[in-house]
N, C-alpha and C positions, 0 to 999 in steps of 0.2 A: 300682636303683643307689643308692649312698650319696653323701652330700654331703661333699666334702673339707673338712676342718677345719684350722684353723691354731692352733698352740700359743699359748696365752694367757699373758701375763705381767701384772704389776701395772699396766702402762700401757695395755694393750689395751682395746678396747671392742667392744660388739656393735651392729651396725646392723640395723634391720629393712628388708628389701628387699621392696617390694610390686610384684608384677607381675600380669599377667592370669591367671597360674596359681596365685596365692595370695600369702601373706606368709611370708617365710622369714627366718632369722637368719644373719648373717654376721659372723664375727670379723675385725676389722681392727686393725692395730697401734695407731694413734691418729689424732687429727684432723689431723696434719701431712702425711699421705700425700696424694698428688695425685689428682685425678679420674681421670687416666690409670691410675694404680696401682689405684684402686678398680675400674675396668673390668676390669683384668687379674685381680683377685681374683674378681670376679663370673664372668668367663669360666672360671676354674679350678673354681669351686664349682658352677656350673650349666650349663656347656657352651654358653654364649651368647657367640659371638665379640664382641670388644670393638668392632669396627666396626659391629656390628648393634645396639648399645645406644644408647638415648636416655634420659639420666638427667634427672630433674627433682624439685624439691620439691613440684610440683603434681600432685595426683591426676588432673587433667584430661588429662595426657599419655597415660594409658592408654586414653582414648577418642578422642583427636584424630585427624583426618584429615591433619594437617599437622605431623608430629613436629619438623620443622626450626624451627618457630616457638617451640619451647621452648629457650631459650638460657641459662638460669640455671646449668646445669652443663655447658656446651658447651666450656669452656676446660680441656683436659686438663692444663695446667700449674698450675691453681689448686688450693689445698689444699681438702680436703673440709670442714675447719672453716670456711673463709671462705665456703662455700656453705651453712652451717647445720648440717652434720653434725658436731657438736662434743661430743656427749654420748651415753651409753649409751641405747639405745632409739630414737635418731633414725631417721627414716624417709626412705628414698630410693625413688622410683618409677622403674621401669625398663621401658621399652617395647622390644620386639624382635619379630622376624618368624619366627625359627626355632621349630620345634615341639620340645617337650621334655616329658618325664614329670615329674609332681610329685615333689619330693624328700620323704624321710620327714618333714622339718619341715613342709612344706606339707601333706602328707597329714594330719599331726596337727592342723593348724589346721582343715582341712576337717572332720575327724571331730568336733572340738569344736563346730563350727557346726551339726552335725546333718545333714550331707549324705550320710552312710552310704557313703563311698568315692567319691562323685561330685566332680568338680572344682568348685571355687568359681568362680562367674561374675564378670565385671567389675562387673555391676550389683549383685551381692551385696556386693562390696567397697565400691563407691561409696555404696550405701545405708547401710552400717554407719558411714560417715564423714559422712553428711548430717545436719547439726543444724539444725532448723527454728527460726529465731528471727525476731522482728518486725524489719522494716526501717523505720527512722525517717523517712527522707527520700525523696520521690518524685523521679523524673527530670524530670517535668513540674512546674515550680515552682507554677503556678496555671493555672486555666482560666476564661476570662470568656466568657459567652454574650451574644450579641445578644439583648436582652430580648424583642423581638418574635418572633424565631425560636423561643426557648424557650417562650414563651407559646403559640405556635401548636401546638407538639408537645404541651404539657401539656393544652391545652383539648380537643384531639382525643381523647387517651387518657382524660381525666377525664369529659368530658361526652358525647362520642359513643360511645366504647367502654365507658365506665363501669368501666375496669380489668378488663373481662371477657375481653380479649385482650391478650397481651403484644405490644408494639409496639417496632420497631427503627428506628434511623436512623443514617446516616453523618454525621459532623461534618466540615465543611470550614471552614478558616480559615487563620490564620497562626501562626507561632511565632518569637519573637525570640531574640536571642543569650543571654538569661538563661533560656531554655526556658519562658517565659510564653506560654501558648496563648490565642489569641482565636478564638472560634467565631462565624462570620458567618452560615452557613446550615446547615440540617439537611435532608439528602436522605433521603427515605423510599423505599427500593427495593421491588421486588415481594417480597411475603412472605405467609406463611400463619401467623396467630397463633392460639394456643389459650389457655385460661386459665392454663396452666402454662409454656408455652414458645413459641418462634417459629422458623419455618424460613424463612431468608432466601435468596432466589435471588441468586446471585453471578455476576459476569461476563456480565451481560445487556447488550443494546444500550443500554438506558437508563443502565446503569452507566458505559459508555464515554462516552456523551453528557455525563453528570454530571461525570466527570473532566475532559473537554475544556473544558466551560463553566467549571468552577471554575478551571482554569488560566488561562483567558482573563480571569478576574476577579481574578487574583493570589492565588488560594487553593489550598490543598492539603489532602489528607486528613489530619486530625489526631486523629481518634478516632471513637468511636461512642456512641450513647445507647440505652438500652432501658428499658422499664417492667417492673415486677415484678407478680406476681399480687396481687390484693386479698385478702390473708390477714393474720391477726394473727400475724405472724412474730416469733419471739423470737431471730432471728439477723439478720446483716447481708445476706449473699448465700448462695444455695444452691450446692450442688456443681455443678449444671448451669450456673449463671451464672458461677461461677469458671472452669469449663472453657472456656466461651465467651470470656471475657476473655483467658485464657491463650493460646488459639489465635490471637486477633487481635493481641495484643501481641507474640507471637512472630513473627507474619507481618509486621507493619508497623513494628516497632522499639520501643525502650525508651521513647521519648517519647509513644507512643500512649496516650491517655487515654480512660477510659470513664466516662460519666455515667449515673447510675441514678435513675430516677424512681419513688418509692415512695409508698404511701398508708398512713395509720395513723389510729387513733382517738385523739382527744384526751380530756382529762379530762371534757368535756361530751358524750362519745359522738358527736362529729362527726368525719367523715372529713376529714383534712387531706392535702395533697400536699407532698412534699419532694423536692428535687434534691440529690444527692450525687455526688461525683466520686472515682474511685479509679484506682490502678494496682496491678498485682501486683508483689510483691517480685522481685528478681533471682533469688533461689533458687526461687521458685514457677515462674518461666519455665524454669529449668534442669530442674526436676522434670517440667514438661510436655514439654519437648523430649526428655527421656529416655523418655517414654512411660509415666510412672508414674501420671498422672491417669486414672481410670476414667470420670470424668463422673458417677459414682454417689455417692449419699450413704450414710453409714453407717447401720446398723440398731441401734437402741437395745436395752437389755435387755428392754424390753416388746414387742419385735418390731415397733415402729413406726419409720419412717424418721426419721433425724435429719438434716434437710435442710441444716443449717448446718455439717455436717461432711463433708469429702471422703474418699472411700475411695481408697487408693493401692494399686498393685500390689506395691510394695516397702516394706520397713520403713525408717522414718527416725527420728531421735531428736528427741523433743520433751520438754523439761523433764526430761532425763535418763532418759527411757523410750523404748524401741524400740516404735514403733506403726505401724500401717498406716492409721489414721484420724486426720485432723488437722482441728481447728477452723479454718474458713476465715478467721477473723479474723487468724490468724498470717500469712496470705498477703497481706492487704490493706494498702495504703499510701494514706492519705487525701490527696486533692489539694484545696487551697483553691479555692473556686468563687466567681466574681464575675459581674457583669453590666455591659453597656454598650449604647449605641445605635450600631449600625453604619450604613454608607452604603448597603447593599444592601437593597432592599425584600423583604418576605415576605408581601405582601397577596394575591397571586394564589393560587387554590386549590392545595393541595399534591398532588403526584402520588401515584398508587397508593392512594388512600383510597376507602373505601366511600361517603363523603358529606362534603362536596359533591364532585362530579366536575368535572374541568376541561372547559370548553366554549368554543366560538367566541364566545358571548355575553360570557364573562368577558374574552376578548381585546378585544372591541369596547369594553367598559367602560373598559379600561386606555387604549386609544388615544384615547378621548374626553376624557381628563384634560387640564387646563389647565397643562401644564408642558412643558419642552423634550422633544423626541421621544426623545432618548437616555435621559433620566431615566425616561421611561415604561417603557422596556424593561429598566431595571436592576433586575430582579426574577428571582431564580434559578429560581423555579418557573414563571414565565412563559416563560423561555428554554427550560426543559425541555419545556414544551408545544410551543413552536415547533420544537424538534428533531424532533418527530414528523412535521413537514410541510416542513421546510427542511433542505437538506444541511448537515451539521454543520460542514463547513469554512467555508461561507458564514456560518453562524450565529456561529461563533467570531470571524469578522471584525466582525460586527455588535456582539457583546457586548464585544469589545475596544474598539471605537470608543465605545460607551456608557460603559464604565468610564473611558476617558480624557477624557470630555467632548467628544468630536469629533462633527462633523455626520455623521448617518447618511446614506449615499448615497441619492439619490432612488429609484433602482431597487429597493433593499431596502425602502424605505418603501412603494412600490407593491405589492411582493410580499406584505408583511405585511398591507397594507390590503385586498388582494384576498382573502386568507385569512379576514379578519374580515368581509368583505362590505361594506367601506367603500370606495367608489371616489372 
């Protein structure tokens, strides 16, 4: 079928109408016509009933599950000029549910894109408009680590593992109204690390215990930390690492922060350890949620992997070029990192490590310390050890009392003493 056209005069203009079926051109009298009139013109031109149209200046309307949330062009009495459609070539995005064949204009666009008669997909349209640029400011204003917690993680990775296994940890802490994050404990879940990557078991019984105990201590999940392989990297983060951050930041929200522990050779050929903190840009998260990250790195001209470059499934625009391979630095936003001394102890052996393992003897040593009973128990890793032997609901009561400086009931003290072999 053909597209109805409208006689043009010196005051008429052309709008670009972008839909899931492609981009088409529509003659309109001028910017003074109303949104309602524009809908009628679209209905005449493309056979889409006016009541089935959702118009917006935002490209996101074409992929939304909630069209009613786009209200920028919902007033049929408003002029199109007042909605930004005031010049030749202005773009309006139109979502509808009816099925329709592409018009000759849309077919021409598809042919020029090299689809050989196939319909342009919405991903193709979105990709053509996705410009990758660096984001200056993170959502997480800063992240401060309890010095003892950070040192315990660093020492294990550096001295016990020798950076020969990638290690992962969940960060529990607090976040204030200015989005400044304070990390008080690092929980190391069950995991299998290799020299290049780590597989973390999620949603385990230990994970649920860690969440419950953290809440009882006034803490919440604020981020994660992982170590990188011991290699002489000339890049910041690999494609695998960026994909991992993208998945977690998408899952846990825009304030979720990731700390990365790396090692490098200094000028004297000595290996040094460095802590850095990052978030991914908002655009990087959108790219992940659209399913464009492959988790694979690009391959260089020499046939070798370029680990610091992510391979995407769809083209995006980087520095005026359409590419499917993007340097990961474009996605990273640096977060200032600080340290402090928190109130929660971290001296008890950490869970799920090869060495040293948690034992009853360690519990006995803690209980023999000369300090108030509740303060002896105010250690996150000790509480996780007790969670293997005491009902979590009772243990939450114990940890809450310890946090608030309250007396631990004698019955609980006897229970823990029996577990340690101290009567």
